[in-house]
N, C-alpha and C positions, 0 to 999 in steps of 0.2 A: 504494500500500500504506500510506503514511503516513496518509492520510485515513481508511482503513478502521480502522487502529489507533486513531486519534483518536476515531472514532465508538464503538468498543468501550470505550475508556476513559471517554468521557462517559456511556455507558449503564451503567456499573458501579454496584454497590450503594453505599449511603451508608456513611460520610460522604463527601460530595462533595469532591473535591480541587480546589483552585484552582491556577492556574499550569500546569496540564497542557497547555492549549492553546498558550500562548506557548512552552513548551519544545519542543513537537513541531514548531512552525512557525517556529522562530527563524531569522531571516535574519542574515547578517553585519551586525553593528551598524555604522551609519554616522552617528555623532554622538549627540546627546541623544535620549532616548526619551520617548514618551508612553505612560503606563501606564493602561489602561482596565479597569474592573471591570464585570461584568454579572451581574444576577440573573435566573434562569430559573425558571419553574414546573416542578413535578415532571414533568409530562407535556409537556416541551418537544419541539419538532419537531427531530429530529436534522438534517434537511435544512437548516433555518434556521441551526443552529449551524455546519454545514459551509460554508454560503454565507458566513457572517461570517468564518470562519477563512480561507477562500480569498480574501476581500476584503482582509483584513489582510496576507496573504502577497503579494498583488498590489501593494498600496500600498507595502510594504517593498521589493519588487523594483524598482518604478518610481521612481527617484530624482528624477524631475521633479515628482512629487506632493507629497512632503514632503522636499525636499532637505536632506541632512545630519541627518535624524531617523529614528528607528525607532519603529514603532507596535507595542505589545504589549497583549494582553488576557488576563484571567483570568475564569473563570465560577464561579458558586456557585448551588446549588439552593435556592430559597426554600421548597420543599415546600408551596407555596400557603398559607403560614401567616405572619401578620404578624410574630410573634416570630422565626421562622426567618429571614425576610427582613431584619429589623433586625440580627440576629446575623451574617448573611451579609454585609451591607453593612459592618458594623464590621470584620469579618475582612478583607474586600477592601481597605478603606481603610487598615488598619494592618499587616496581616501578609502580604498577597499579595506576590508578586514578591520572595521571600526577605527579607521584612521592610521593603521599601521602601514598600509600599502603593500602591494605585491613586490616580492623580491625578484621575480623573473616573469617574463611574458611569453606566452605560447601563441 
């Protein structure tokens, strides 16, 4: 049910919300975190987003992959527009994750 809720949130009307994904898939923190930001085109494939969300959840569950670390990610819609993509990247870098910002962009 959580993934269905996530798909509904990601398909919601603009403005796109960042941090929705990491809040829904949060695992118990085990040490420092890696914060990733990602830009998607307006017509993104929900299946691909769900696969990424599941991968992050699996990485966080398996402490052998990133021992003592937590992986988090936030998404932003680029609307297939260079200006929106730039604004989205700036938002992810500075304001995502409750103001901590993303450490890397995908």
